[in-house]
VEXDREN-2710 file (C-alpha; in Angstrom, 1 decimal):
% VEXDREN-2710
k/r/px/py/pz
1/MET/1.1/10.6/-13.7
2/ALA/4.7/9.6/-13.9
3/PHE/7.0/7.0/-15.4
4/LEU/9.8/5.2/-13.6
5/ARG/12.5/2.9/-15.0
6/SER/13.5/0.4/-12.4
7/THR/16.2/-2.3/-12.1
8/GLY/16.7/-5.3/-10.0
9/SER/13.1/-6.6/-9.9
10/LYS/12.7/-10.3/-8.9
11/ALA/9.4/-10.5/-10.8
12/ARG/9.7/-13.3/-13.4
13/ARG/7.2/-12.4/-16.1
14/THR/6.7/-8.7/-15.4
15/ILE/7.9/-6.2/-17.9
16/ALA/6.0/-3.2/-16.6
17/ARG/3.4/-2.4/-14.0
18/CYS/1.0/0.4/-13.1
19/HIS/0.7/1.7/-9.6
20/ALA/-2.0/3.9/-8.2
21/LEU/-2.3/6.0/-5.1
22/GLY/-5.3/4.8/-3.1
23/LYS/-8.3/7.0/-2.5
24/ALA/-7.6/7.5/1.2
25/MET/-4.1/8.7/0.5
26/GLN/-5.4/11.0/-2.3
27/VAL/-7.9/12.6/0.1
28/GLY/-5.3/12.9/2.8
29/MET/-2.9/14.7/0.4
30/GLY/-5.7/17.0/-0.9
31/ARG/-5.6/15.5/-4.4
32/GLU/-8.7/15.7/-6.5
33/LYS/-7.6/13.3/-9.2
34/GLY/-5.8/10.0/-8.9
35/PHE/-2.0/9.6/-9.2
36/TYR/-0.6/6.9/-11.3
37/LEU/2.9/5.6/-11.8
38/ILE/4.0/3.4/-14.7
39/GLU/7.1/1.4/-13.9
40/VAL/9.1/-0.3/-16.6
41/ILE/11.6/-3.0/-15.5
42/SER/14.7/-2.0/-17.4
43/GLU/16.3/-5.5/-17.8
44/LYS/13.2/-6.8/-19.6
45/PHE/11.7/-3.7/-21.2
46/ASP/15.0/-2.6/-22.9
47/LYS/15.3/-5.9/-24.7
48/LEU/12.0/-5.4/-26.5
49/SER/11.7/-4.0/-30.0
50/GLU/10.4/-0.4/-30.3
51/ASP/7.0/-1.7/-31.3
52/GLU/6.8/-4.1/-28.4
53/ARG/7.8/-1.3/-26.0
54/LEU/5.0/0.8/-27.3
55/LYS/2.5/-2.0/-26.8
56/VAL/3.7/-2.5/-23.2
57/ILE/3.2/1.2/-22.5
58/ILE/-0.2/1.2/-24.2
59/HIS/-1.1/-1.9/-22.1
60/GLU/-0.2/-0.1/-18.8
61/LEU/-2.0/3.1/-19.8
62/MET/-5.1/1.2/-20.6
63/HIS/-5.3/0.1/-17.0
64/ILE/-5.9/3.7/-16.0
65/PRO/-9.6/4.7/-16.0
66/LYS/-10.7/7.8/-17.8
67/SER/-11.9/9.3/-14.5
68/PHE/-8.4/9.1/-13.1
69/GLY/-10.1/8.2/-9.8
70/GLY/-7.4/6.0/-8.3
71/GLY/-8.8/2.6/-9.5
72/PHE/-7.7/0.2/-12.2
73/ILE/-9.2/-1.4/-15.3
74/HIS/-8.6/-5.1/-15.0
75/HIS/-7.3/-7.7/-17.5
76/ASP/-10.8/-8.7/-18.6
77/LYS/-10.7/-5.4/-20.6
78/VAL/-7.0/-4.9/-21.0
79/HIS/-5.6/-7.9/-23.0
80/GLU/-3.6/-8.6/-26.1
81/ALA/-6.5/-8.1/-28.5
82/SER/-7.5/-4.7/-27.0
83/VAL/-3.9/-3.5/-26.8
84/ASN/-3.4/-4.5/-30.5
85/GLN/-6.5/-2.6/-31.5
86/VAL/-5.2/0.6/-29.8
87/TYR/-1.7/0.0/-31.2
88/ASN/-3.1/-0.4/-34.8
89/HIS/-5.2/2.7/-34.4
90/TYR/-2.1/4.7/-33.2
91/CYS/-0.1/3.4/-36.2
92/ASN/-2.9/4.4/-38.6
93/LEU/-3.0/7.9/-37.1
94/ASN/0.7/8.2/-37.3
95/SER/0.8/7.2/-41.0
96/LEU/-2.1/9.6/-41.7
97/LYS/-0.1/12.4/-39.9
98/ASP/2.9/11.5/-42.1
99/GLU/0.8/11.7/-45.3
100/ILE/-0.6/15.1/-44.2
101/GLU/2.9/16.5/-43.6
102/TRP/4.0/15.2/-47.0
103/LEU/1.3/17.3/-48.7
END
């Protein structure tokens, strides 16, 4: 898995996107697990608040199946409500971690 910051995209509403290496290419390259690249479009991503950037990254990560097999999880499962649920869980874990460090 890798992250890429790009510039100059002509996409109108795209802030970030997830790319996968197809199964045939994986087999041809001798890879056992899928390879994913998360691209953030700098001009749009950089304008977001830190919380919104985190939600965008969570959204893109949620498109990657647990099997890392090269496929995608579609928007019927990855949507605002599911992203907010994961984001809230992350924030709760972070605040718990801060409390534990405080003890």
